[in-house]
C-alpha positions in Angstrom: -16.9 17.4 -36.0 -18.1 20.8 -35.0 -19.7 19.7 -31.7 -16.5 18.4 -30.2 -16.4 19.4 -26.5 -20.2 19.9 -26.4 -22.3 17.6 -24.2 -25.8 16.5 -25.3 -28.6 14.9 -23.3 -31.4 13.4 -25.4 -34.4 12.0 -23.6 -36.1 8.9 -24.9 -33.0 8.1 -26.9 -32.7 4.3 -26.6 -34.8 3.8 -29.8 -36.6 5.6 -32.6 -36.2 9.4 -33.2 -34.2 10.0 -30.0 -31.6 7.4 -30.9 -31.3 8.8 -34.4 -30.7 12.3 -33.0 -28.2 10.9 -30.5 -26.2 9.2 -33.3 -26.3 12.3 -35.5 -25.0 14.5 -32.7 -22.4 11.9 -31.8 -21.2 11.8 -35.4 -20.4 15.5 -35.1 -18.3 15.0 -32.0 -20.8 15.6 -29.2 -20.6 13.7 -25.9 -23.8 11.9 -25.5 -26.0 11.2 -22.5 -28.7 8.6 -23.3 -32.0 8.3 -21.5 -34.8 5.8 -21.8 -35.7 2.2 -21.3 -34.8 -1.1 -22.9 -32.9 -4.4 -22.6 -29.7 -4.0 -20.6 -27.7 -5.7 -23.3 -29.1 -3.4 -26.0 -28.4 -0.3 -23.9 -24.9 -1.5 -23.3 -24.3 -1.8 -27.0 -25.5 1.7 -27.6 -23.3 3.1 -24.8 -20.3 1.4 -26.3 -21.2 2.6 -29.8 -21.3 6.2 -28.8 -19.1 6.1 -25.6 -22.2 7.5 -24.0 -23.4 8.0 -20.5 -26.8 6.7 -19.6 -29.7 7.5 -17.3 -32.8 5.3 -16.8 -34.6 8.2 -15.0 -38.4 8.0 -14.9 -39.3 11.3 -16.4 -42.7 11.3 -14.8 -41.0 11.9 -11.4 -39.5 15.4 -10.9 -36.9 14.1 -8.3 -35.6 11.6 -10.8 -35.2 14.3 -13.4 -33.3 16.4 -11.0 -31.0 13.6 -10.2 -30.5 12.8 -13.9 -29.6 16.4 -14.6 -27.2 16.6 -11.7 -25.5 13.4 -12.8 -25.3 14.5 -16.4 -23.2 17.6 -15.5 -22.9 20.6 -17.9 -25.4 20.1 -20.7 -24.8 22.2 -23.9 -27.5 20.6 -26.0 -30.8 19.4 -24.5 -33.1 17.4 -26.7 -36.5 16.8 -25.1 -37.7 13.9 -27.1 -39.4 11.3 -24.8 -43.1 11.1 -25.3 -46.2 8.9 -25.1 -49.6 8.7 -26.6 -53.1 7.5 -25.6 -56.1 7.4 -27.9 -59.6 7.7 -26.5 -62.8 9.9 -26.7 -62.5 12.7 -24.2 -65.4 11.5 -22.1 -63.8 8.1 -21.7 -60.2 9.4 -21.4 -58.7 7.9 -18.2 -57.5 10.8 -15.9 -54.4 8.9 -15.1 -53.5 8.6 -18.8 -54.1 12.4 -19.3 -51.7 13.1 -16.4 -49.1 10.7 -17.8 -49.2 12.1 -21.3 -49.0 15.7 -20.1 -46.4 14.7 -17.6 -44.0 13.1 -20.0 -44.6 15.2 -23.1 -44.8 18.7 -21.4 -43.9 18.7 -17.7 -40.7 16.7 -18.1 -39.3 19.2 -20.7 -40.1 22.0 -18.3 -38.0 20.4 -15.6 -35.0 19.5 -17.8 -35.0 22.9 -19.4 -35.2 24.9 -16.1 -32.3 22.8 -14.8 -30.2 23.1 -18.0 -30.6 26.8 -18.7 -28.5 28.3 -15.9 -25.4 26.5 -17.1 -26.1 27.3 -20.8 -26.5 31.0 -19.9 -23.3 31.0 -17.9 -21.3 29.6 -20.9 -23.0 31.8 -23.4 -24.1 29.0 -25.7 -26.8 26.4 -25.7 -29.3 24.5 -27.9 -32.7 23.4 -26.7 -34.5 21.2 -29.2 -38.0 19.9 -28.4 -39.6 17.1 -30.4 -43.1 18.3 -30.9 -45.3 16.8 -33.7 -47.5 17.7 -36.6 -50.0 17.7 -33.7 -48.4 20.8 -32.4 -49.9 22.6 -35.4 -53.1 20.7 -36.1 -55.3 18.2 -34.3 -56.7 14.8 -34.6 -59.8 13.4 -32.8 -59.4 11.1 -29.8 -55.9 12.4 -29.0 -56.8 15.2 -26.6 -53.9 14.8 -24.2 -51.4 14.4 -27.0 -52.7 17.4 -29.0 -52.7 19.5 -25.8 -49.2 18.5 -24.8 -47.7 19.1 -28.3 -49.5 22.5 -28.7 -48.1 23.2 -25.2 -44.5 22.3 -26.0 -44.7 24.6 -29.0 -45.8 27.5 -26.9 -43.2 26.7 -24.2 -40.5 26.7 -26.8 -41.5 30.1 -28.1 -41.5 31.5 -24.5 -38.1 30.3 -23.6 -36.7 31.4 -27.0 -37.8 34.9 -26.1 -36.4 34.7 -22.6 -33.0 33.5 -23.8 -32.8 35.6 -27.0 -29.7 37.6 -25.9 -27.9 34.8 -24.1 -26.5 32.7 -27.0 -29.0 29.9 -26.2 -31.6 29.0 -28.8 -34.8 27.0 -28.5 -36.7 25.3 -31.3 -39.2 22.6 -32.0 -39.0 19.8 -34.6 -42.5 18.6 -35.6 -42.4 15.3 -37.4 -45.4 13.6 -39.0 -45.4 9.8 -39.1 -41.8 8.6 -38.7 -40.7 5.1 -39.7 -39.8 3.5 -36.4 -40.0 -0.1 -35.0 -43.1 1.1 -33.1 -44.9 2.1 -36.2 -43.8 -0.9 -38.2 -45.1 -3.1 -35.4 -48.6 -1.6 -35.6 -49.0 -2.6 -39.3 -49.9 -6.3 -38.9 -52.5 -5.6 -36.2 -54.1 -2.9 -38.3 -54.2 -5.2 -41.3 -56.0 -7.8 -39.3 -58.4 -5.3 -37.5 -59.4 -3.5 -40.7 -59.1 -6.3 -43.3 -56.6 -4.3 -45.3 -53.4 -5.2 -47.1 -50.0 -3.9 -45.9 -49.9 -1.2 -48.7 -53.5 -0.1 -47.8 -52.6 0.3 -44.2 -49.5 2.3 -45.0 -51.0 4.6 -47.7 -54.7 4.9 -46.6 -54.3 4.8 -42.8 -50.8 5.7 -41.6 -49.9 8.1 -44.4 -53.4 9.4 -45.1 -52.5 12.9 -44.1 -48.9 13.0 -45.5 -49.1 14.2 -49.1 -45.7 12.8 -50.0 -46.9 9.3 -49.0 -43.5 8.7 -47.5 -42.6 8.1 -43.9 -40.2 10.6 -42.3 -37.0 8.8 -41.6 -35.4 9.1 -38.2 -32.1 10.2 -39.7 -33.9 13.1 -41.3 -34.9 14.3 -37.9 -31.4 13.8 -36.7 -30.0 15.9 -39.6 -32.4 18.7 -38.7 -31.3 18.6 -35.1 -27.6 18.8 -36.2 -28.4 21.9 -38.3 -30.1 23.6 -35.3 -26.8 23.1 -33.4 -24.6 24.8 -36.0 -23.3 28.3 -35.5 -25.1 29.3 -38.7 -28.3 28.6 -36.8 -27.5 30.9 -34.0 -30.2 33.3 -35.1 -32.8 30.5 -35.6 -34.9 30.4 -32.4 -38.5 30.1 -31.4 -39.3 28.3 -34.6 -41.4 25.2 -35.2 -39.8 23.1 -37.9 -42.2 20.8 -39.7 -40.9 17.6 -41.2 -44.2 15.9 -42.1 -44.4 15.3 -45.8 -46.6 18.3 -46.3 -49.2 17.2 -43.6 -49.6 20.7 -42.2 -49.3 22.6 -45.4 -52.9 22.4 -46.2 
C-alpha cells in the first residue's frame, strides 16, 4: 500500500472509469475524495466502501470547483476524469453544448489543477493524471467539441508537465479507446434497433470498428495504469500521453 498517507481527488468517480481509478488508488492506501452524481444510496455505499469523502460539485461552475478544492484539503493525486460528449455536425452543433463539453472536459481540469499545484509544489510531490481519449490523438466526425477538448487536455498536460518538471510533480494523460462501462453497455440495444443489427454486429462493427484487438478496454485496466503513474518508479514519466485503446491510434 505505497500510497498510504496520500490523498487523491478523482472527478467523475461515482461510476465508470473514474470509479475504477478511485478503487485502484484506494487499494494502494490512498485517501479518496469522490466527485460526481448518482443516487444518494449508491454514493453512500461507495463512500463506505472506500472510507471516502465526497463532493457533488458542478464542475461547470468555477466557484463550485473552488469550494470543492478547499473542502478537499491537501491533494497529492489529482485525476481529472469527468467528461461529456455531444454528437452533431458542426453547422448544427448547439453553442450551449459546445460550451458545456469544453467547460467540463477542458476548463474544469484547468481550475482543479491551478488550485492543486501550489500544495503539491510545497510538498515536493504530486501526480496529475488527466483522462483524455483516443480522440486526443485522432479525430472522428461530428464530435468537434469532444475532439477539441481532448486535443486540448493533451496539450495542457504537456504544458504543466514542463512547468512542474523540477518540482517532484508529474502530469500525464491516459487516453482510452472504447471502455466497457454501463453507459456503453446501455447503448447497445438502441443501436441494435436503430441499425437492424445483432448484438455482436453492434459490438464488433460499430463500437469496436476502430479497435484492432476487438476488445473493450476494461475500467480496471485504466485504474492499473493510473496506479503505475503514481509510483516512485514513474517519477521521471511526465508529459506523456498513454494510449490504452486496443491499437486504435497505432495506424
